[in-house]
N, CA, C and O atoms as a GROMACS GRO file, in nm:
protein
  348
    1MET      N    1   5.584   3.806 -25.178
    1MET     CA    2   5.447   3.765 -25.160
    1MET      C    3   5.352   3.884 -25.157
    1MET      O    4   5.245   3.879 -25.216
    2THR      N    5   5.391   3.990 -25.089
    2THR     CA    6   5.306   4.108 -25.075
    2THR      C    7   5.265   4.164 -25.210
    2THR      O    8   5.147   4.186 -25.236
    3GLU      N    9   5.362   4.187 -25.296
    3GLU     CA   10   5.331   4.244 -25.427
    3GLU      C   11   5.245   4.150 -25.510
    3GLU      O   12   5.153   4.195 -25.577
    4ASN      N   13   5.274   4.020 -25.505
    4ASN     CA   14   5.196   3.923 -25.581
    4ASN      C   15   5.052   3.921 -25.532
    4ASN      O   16   4.959   3.921 -25.613
    5LEU      N   17   5.031   3.918 -25.401
    5LEU     CA   18   4.896   3.918 -25.345
    5LEU      C   19   4.822   4.044 -25.385
    5LEU      O   20   4.708   4.037 -25.431
    6LEU      N   21   4.885   4.158 -25.368
    6LEU     CA   22   4.820   4.283 -25.405
    6LEU      C   23   4.789   4.288 -25.554
    6LEU      O   24   4.684   4.339 -25.594
    7GLU      N   25   4.878   4.237 -25.637
    7GLU     CA   26   4.854   4.234 -25.781
    7GLU      C   27   4.734   4.146 -25.814
    7GLU      O   28   4.650   4.183 -25.897
    8GLN      N   29   4.724   4.030 -25.750
    8GLN     CA   30   4.612   3.940 -25.775
    8GLN      C   31   4.479   4.003 -25.732
    8GLN      O   32   4.380   3.996 -25.805
    9VAL      N   33   4.478   4.063 -25.616
    9VAL     CA   34   4.355   4.127 -25.567
    9VAL      C   35   4.318   4.246 -25.656
    9VAL      O   36   4.202   4.262 -25.693
   10THR      N   37   4.416   4.326 -25.692
   10THR     CA   38   4.390   4.441 -25.778
   10THR      C   39   4.338   4.397 -25.914
   10THR      O   40   4.243   4.456 -25.966
   11ALA      N   41   4.398   4.294 -25.971
   11ALA     CA   42   4.353   4.244 -26.101
   11ALA      C   43   4.210   4.191 -26.093
   11ALA      O   44   4.131   4.212 -26.185
   12LEU      N   45   4.177   4.123 -25.985
   12LEU     CA   46   4.040   4.073 -25.968
   12LEU      C   47   3.941   4.189 -25.962
   12LEU      O   48   3.835   4.183 -26.024
   13ILE      N   49   3.975   4.293 -25.890
   13ILE     CA   50   3.888   4.410 -25.879
   13ILE      C   51   3.877   4.481 -26.012
   13ILE      O   52   3.767   4.520 -26.052
   14GLU      N   53   3.988   4.497 -26.081
   14GLU     CA   54   3.985   4.565 -26.212
   14GLU      C   55   3.905   4.486 -26.316
   14GLU      O   56   3.843   4.546 -26.403
   15ALA      N   57   3.907   4.355 -26.306
   15ALA     CA   58   3.839   4.271 -26.405
   15ALA      C   59   3.687   4.284 -26.396
   15ALA      O   60   3.618   4.276 -26.497
   16ASN      N   61   3.635   4.303 -26.275
   16ASN     CA   62   3.490   4.310 -26.258
   16ASN      C   63   3.458   4.394 -26.134
   16ASN      O   64   3.416   4.339 -26.032
   17PRO      N   65   3.479   4.527 -26.142
   17PRO     CA   66   3.470   4.611 -26.023
   17PRO      C   67   3.331   4.621 -25.961
   17PRO      O   68   3.318   4.670 -25.849
   18ARG      N   69   3.228   4.576 -26.030
   18ARG     CA   70   3.093   4.584 -25.975
   18ARG      C   71   3.045   4.453 -25.912
   18ARG      O   72   2.934   4.445 -25.860
   19SER      N   73   3.129   4.351 -25.918
   19SER     CA   74   3.089   4.223 -25.859
   19SER      C   75   3.094   4.230 -25.707
   19SER      O   76   3.171   4.308 -25.650
   20GLY      N   77   3.014   4.149 -25.643
   20GLY     CA   78   3.014   4.144 -25.498
   20GLY      C   79   3.149   4.104 -25.441
   20GLY      O   80   3.192   4.156 -25.338
   21GLN      N   81   3.216   4.010 -25.509
   21GLN     CA   82   3.348   3.964 -25.463
   21GLN      C   83   3.449   4.079 -25.466
   21GLN      O   84   3.524   4.099 -25.371
   22ALA      N   85   3.449   4.153 -25.577
   22ALA     CA   86   3.542   4.265 -25.590
   22ALA      C   87   3.513   4.372 -25.486
   22ALA      O   88   3.605   4.426 -25.423
   23LEU      N   89   3.386   4.403 -25.467
   23LEU     CA   90   3.350   4.506 -25.370
   23LEU      C   91   3.384   4.466 -25.228
   23LEU      O   92   3.425   4.550 -25.148
   24SER      N   93   3.369   4.338 -25.194
   24SER     CA   94   3.405   4.292 -25.060
   24SER      C   95   3.555   4.301 -25.036
   24SER      O   96   3.599   4.344 -24.930
   25LEU      N   97   3.634   4.261 -25.136
   25LEU     CA   98   3.780   4.271 -25.122
   25LEU      C   99   3.824   4.416 -25.116
   25LEU      O  100   3.913   4.452 -25.038
   26TYR      N  101   3.762   4.500 -25.198
   26TYR     CA  102   3.793   4.643 -25.197
   26TYR      C  103   3.762   4.703 -25.059
   26TYR      O  104   3.841   4.780 -25.005
   27ALA      N  105   3.646   4.667 -25.003
   27ALA     CA  106   3.608   4.719 -24.871
   27ALA      C  107   3.709   4.676 -24.766
   27ALA      O  108   3.744   4.754 -24.677
   28LEU      N  109   3.755   4.552 -24.775
   28LEU     CA  110   3.856   4.506 -24.679
   28LEU      C  111   3.984   4.587 -24.694
   28LEU      O  112   4.041   4.631 -24.595
   29CYS      N  113   4.030   4.606 -24.816
   29CYS     CA  114   4.153   4.683 -24.838
   29CYS      C  115   4.140   4.826 -24.785
   29CYS      O  116   4.231   4.878 -24.722
   30LYS      N  117   4.026   4.888 -24.812
   30LYS     CA  118   4.006   5.024 -24.764
   30LYS      C  119   4.002   5.027 -24.611
   30LYS      O  120   4.054   5.120 -24.549
   31THR      N  121   3.941   4.926 -24.550
   31THR     CA  122   3.936   4.917 -24.404
   31THR      C  123   4.077   4.900 -24.347
   31THR      O  124   4.111   4.963 -24.247
   32LEU      N  125   4.156   4.815 -24.409
   32LEU     CA  126   4.293   4.792 -24.360
   32LEU      C  127   4.381   4.914 -24.378
   32LEU      O  128   4.487   4.924 -24.315
   33ASP      N  129   4.338   5.007 -24.462
   33ASP     CA  130   4.415   5.129 -24.486
   33ASP      C  131   4.388   5.237 -24.380
   33ASP      O  132   4.460   5.336 -24.373
   34ILE      N  133   4.284   5.217 -24.299
   34ILE     CA  134   4.243   5.320 -24.203
   34ILE      C  135   4.266   5.269 -24.061
   34ILE      O  136   4.180   5.201 -24.005
   35GLU      N  137   4.380   5.301 -24.004
   35GLU     CA  138   4.413   5.252 -23.870
   35GLU      C  139   4.324   5.312 -23.762
   35GLU      O  140   4.290   5.244 -23.666
   36LYS      N  141   4.288   5.439 -23.777
   36LYS     CA  142   4.208   5.504 -23.673
   36LYS      C  143   4.075   5.434 -23.652
   36LYS      O  144   4.021   5.437 -23.542
   37GLY      N  145   4.023   5.370 -23.754
   37GLY     CA  146   3.896   5.300 -23.743
   37GLY      C  147   3.911   5.164 -23.678
   37GLY      O  148   3.812   5.092 -23.664
   38GLY      N  149   4.030   5.128 -23.638
   38GLY     CA  150   4.052   4.998 -23.575
   38GLY      C  151   4.038   4.883 -23.673
   38GLY      O  152   4.017   4.769 -23.633
   39HIS      N  153   4.048   4.914 -23.801
   39HIS     CA  154   4.035   4.812 -23.906
   39HIS      C  155   3.903   4.737 -23.893
   39HIS      O  156   3.902   4.614 -23.896
   40MET      N  157   3.794   4.810 -23.878
   40MET     CA  158   3.662   4.749 -23.860
   40MET      C  159   3.612   4.691 -23.993
   40MET      O  160   3.600   4.763 -24.093
   41TYR      N  161   3.583   4.562 -23.993
   41TYR     CA  162   3.532   4.492 -24.111
   41TYR      C  163   3.439   4.383 -24.062
   41TYR      O  164   3.474   4.308 -23.970
   42MET      N  165   3.324   4.373 -24.121
   42MET     CA  166   3.228   4.271 -24.079
   42MET      C  167   3.276   4.134 -24.128
   42MET      O  168   3.272   4.104 -24.247
   43LEU      N  169   3.319   4.054 -24.035
   43LEU     CA  170   3.376   3.924 -24.070
   43LEU      C  171   3.276   3.832 -24.138
   43LEU      O  172   3.316   3.740 -24.210
   44ARG      N  173   3.147   3.854 -24.119
   44ARG     CA  174   3.051   3.768 -24.187
   44ARG      C  175   3.056   3.787 -24.339
   44ARG      O  176   3.006   3.702 -24.414
   45LYS      N  177   3.114   3.898 -24.385
   45LYS     CA  178   3.132   3.916 -24.529
   45LYS      C  179   3.222   3.807 -24.588
   45LYS      O  180   3.210   3.774 -24.706
   46LEU      N  181   3.310   3.752 -24.506
   46LEU     CA  182   3.398   3.645 -24.553
   46LEU      C  183   3.318   3.524 -24.598
   46LEU      O  184   3.359   3.454 -24.691
   47ALA      N  185   3.205   3.498 -24.536
   47ALA     CA  186   3.122   3.382 -24.572
   47ALA      C  187   3.063   3.396 -24.712
   47ALA      O  188   3.030   3.296 -24.776
   48ASP      N  189   3.050   3.519 -24.761
   48ASP     CA  190   2.995   3.542 -24.894
   48ASP      C  191   3.100   3.531 -25.005
   48ASP      O  192   3.068   3.534 -25.123
   49MET      N  193   3.225   3.520 -24.965
   49MET     CA  194   3.334   3.514 -25.062
   49MET      C  195   3.358   3.370 -25.107
   49MET      O  196   3.325   3.274 -25.038
   50THR      N  197   3.416   3.359 -25.225
   50THR     CA  198   3.460   3.228 -25.271
   50THR      C  199   3.578   3.184 -25.183
   50THR      O  200   3.643   3.269 -25.122
   51PRO      N  201   3.606   3.055 -25.175
   51PRO     CA  202   3.722   3.011 -25.096
   51PRO      C  203   3.852   3.080 -25.139
   51PRO      O  204   3.934   3.116 -25.054
   52GLU      N  205   3.872   3.098 -25.269
   52GLU     CA  206   3.993   3.165 -25.317
   52GLU      C  207   4.000   3.309 -25.266
   52GLU      O  208   4.105   3.354 -25.222
   53ASN      N  209   3.888   3.380 -25.273
   53ASN     CA  210   3.889   3.519 -25.229
   53ASN      C  211   3.901   3.532 -25.077
   53ASN      O  212   3.954   3.631 -25.027
   54ARG      N  213   3.852   3.431 -25.004
   54ARG     CA  214   3.875   3.430 -24.859
   54ARG      C  215   4.024   3.418 -24.831
   54ARG      O  216   4.075   3.482 -24.739
   55GLN      N  217   4.095   3.338 -24.910
   55GLN     CA  218   4.240   3.325 -24.893
   55GLN      C  219   4.308   3.459 -24.920
   55GLN      O  220   4.403   3.496 -24.850
   56PHE      N  221   4.261   3.531 -25.022
   56PHE     CA  222   4.314   3.665 -25.048
   56PHE      C  223   4.291   3.754 -24.924
   56PHE      O  224   4.381   3.827 -24.882
   57SER      N  225   4.171   3.745 -24.868
   57SER     CA  226   4.139   3.826 -24.750
   57SER      C  227   4.230   3.794 -24.633
   57SER      O  228   4.279   3.884 -24.566
   58TYR      N  229   4.252   3.666 -24.609
   58TYR     CA  230   4.341   3.626 -24.500
   58TYR      C  231   4.483   3.679 -24.524
   58TYR      O  232   4.550   3.724 -24.432
   59GLY      N  233   4.526   3.674 -24.649
   59GLY     CA  234   4.658   3.726 -24.683
   59GLY      C  235   4.666   3.876 -24.661
   59GLY      O  236   4.768   3.926 -24.612
   60LEU      N  237   4.561   3.948 -24.696
   60LEU     CA  238   4.558   4.093 -24.674
   60LEU      C  239   4.562   4.125 -24.524
   60LEU      O  240   4.630   4.219 -24.482
   61MET      N  241   4.490   4.047 -24.445
   61MET     CA  242   4.492   4.069 -24.300
   61MET      C  243   4.629   4.037 -24.242
   61MET      O  244   4.674   4.103 -24.149
   62GLU      N  245   4.695   3.936 -24.297
   62GLU     CA  246   4.831   3.903 -24.252
   62GLU      C  247   4.926   4.017 -24.287
   62GLU      O  248   5.015   4.050 -24.208
   63MET      N  249   4.908   4.077 -24.404
   63MET     CA  250   4.989   4.193 -24.441
   63MET      C  251   4.973   4.304 -24.338
   63MET      O  252   5.071   4.364 -24.295
   64MET      N  253   4.849   4.330 -24.297
   64MET     CA  254   4.822   4.434 -24.198
   64MET      C  255   4.892   4.400 -24.066
   64MET      O  256   4.950   4.488 -24.002
   65SER      N  257   4.885   4.274 -24.026
   65SER     CA  258   4.947   4.237 -23.898
   65SER      C  259   5.098   4.254 -23.901
   65SER      O  260   5.160   4.273 -23.796
   66ARG      N  261   5.158   4.248 -24.020
   66ARG     CA  262   5.303   4.270 -24.033
   66ARG      C  263   5.337   4.416 -24.063
   66ARG      O  264   5.454   4.450 -24.081
   67GLY      N  265   5.235   4.501 -24.069
   67GLY     CA  266   5.258   4.643 -24.096
   67GLY      C  267   5.286   4.674 -24.242
   67GLY      O  268   5.345   4.777 -24.274
   68GLU      N  269   5.245   4.585 -24.331
   68GLU     CA  270   5.271   4.603 -24.474
   68GLU      C  271   5.155   4.669 -24.547
   68GLU      O  272   5.152   4.667 -24.670
   69ASN      N  273   5.062   4.726 -24.475
   69ASN     CA  274   4.949   4.793 -24.538
   69ASN      C  275   4.974   4.944 -24.549
   69ASN      O  276   4.882   5.025 -24.533
   70HIS      N  277   5.097   4.978 -24.578
   70HIS     CA  278   5.141   5.115 -24.599
   70HIS      C  279   5.256   5.112 -24.699
   70HIS      O  280   5.315   5.007 -24.723
   71GLY      N  281   5.286   5.226 -24.756
   71GLY     CA  282   5.401   5.235 -24.844
   71GLY      C  283   5.363   5.236 -24.991
   71GLY      O  284   5.245   5.231 -25.028
   72GLU      N  285   5.465   5.242 -25.072
   72GLU     CA  286   5.448   5.261 -25.216
   72GLU      C  287   5.368   5.149 -25.283
   72GLU      O  288   5.278   5.177 -25.362
   73VAL      N  289   5.400   5.025 -25.253
   73VAL     CA  290   5.332   4.912 -25.317
   73VAL      C  291   5.185   4.911 -25.279
   73VAL      O  292   5.098   4.897 -25.365
   74TRP      N  293   5.157   4.925 -25.151
   74TRP     CA  294   5.019   4.927 -25.101
   74TRP      C  295   4.943   5.045 -25.161
   74TRP      O  296   4.832   5.028 -25.212
   75ASP      N  297   5.001   5.165 -25.155
   75ASP     CA  298   4.934   5.284 -25.205
   75ASP      C  299   4.907   5.275 -25.354
   75ASP      O  300   4.801   5.319 -25.401
   76SER      N  301   4.999   5.219 -25.429
   76SER     CA  302   4.980   5.203 -25.573
   76SER      C  303   4.866   5.107 -25.603
   76SER      O  304   4.784   5.132 -25.691
   77ALA      N  305   4.860   4.997 -25.529
   77ALA     CA  306   4.752   4.900 -25.548
   77ALA      C  307   4.618   4.963 -25.514
   77ALA      O  308   4.520   4.945 -25.587
   78LEU      N  309   4.611   5.036 -25.403
   78LEU     CA  310   4.486   5.101 -25.366
   78LEU      C  311   4.442   5.205 -25.468
   78LEU      O  312   4.323   5.219 -25.495
   79ALA      N  313   4.536   5.278 -25.524
   79ALA     CA  314   4.503   5.376 -25.627
   79ALA      C  315   4.440   5.308 -25.750
   79ALA      O  316   4.343   5.358 -25.807
   80ARG      N  317   4.496   5.195 -25.788
   80ARG     CA  318   4.438   5.119 -25.900
   80ARG      C  319   4.300   5.067 -25.866
   80ARG      O  320   4.209   5.070 -25.950
   81MET      N  321   4.283   5.018 -25.742
   81MET     CA  322   4.152   4.969 -25.700
   81MET      C  323   4.050   5.084 -25.700
   81MET      O  324   3.938   5.068 -25.748
   82ASP      N  325   4.090   5.198 -25.646
   82ASP     CA  326   4.001   5.314 -25.643
   82ASP      C  327   3.955   5.351 -25.785
   82ASP      O  328   3.837   5.377 -25.809
   83ALA      N  329   4.050   5.354 -25.877
   83ALA     CA  330   4.018   5.389 -26.016
   83ALA      C  331   3.921   5.288 -26.077
   83ALA      O  332   3.828   5.326 -26.149
   84ALA      N  333   3.942   5.160 -26.050
   84ALA     CA  334   3.853   5.057 -26.104
   84ALA      C  335   3.712   5.070 -26.047
   84ALA      O  336   3.615   5.058 -26.121
   85ILE      N  337   3.701   5.093 -25.918
   85ILE     CA  338   3.570   5.104 -25.854
   85ILE      C  339   3.497   5.228 -25.904
   85ILE      O  340   3.376   5.224 -25.926
   86ARG      N  341   3.568   5.337 -25.920
   86ARG     CA  342   3.506   5.461 -25.969
   86ARG      C  343   3.462   5.451 -26.114
   86ARG      O  344   3.372   5.522 -26.159
   87GLY      N  345   3.528   5.360 -26.187
   87GLY     CA  346   3.493   5.341 -26.328
   87GLY      C  347   3.558   5.438 -26.412
   87GLY      O  348   3.540   5.437 -26.533
   0.00000   0.00000   0.00000
C-alpha cells in the first residue's frame, strides 16, 4: 500500500505541479518528512482538497503514524516530487 499511495501522489504532483491540489499534497509530504517541526500542517488545507486527494492525505498521515515516512521508497518519492515542483 505504501508504495502504491506514494506513486499515486507523486504522479499527481508530476502531472500538474503548479496546481493547488499538487502543492497542498507536496506541502503535506514535506511536513511529514520533518519530525523536528512536529509535523505542523494547517488542517484547514484539507477542506480545499478534492475528496480523493483528502484520502491521499489521510493515507500519508497514516504512513507517518506507522513510521513509514522514512527510507528508500519515501525518499525516492520525495525526490521526484521535489524535481516536479522545481520544474
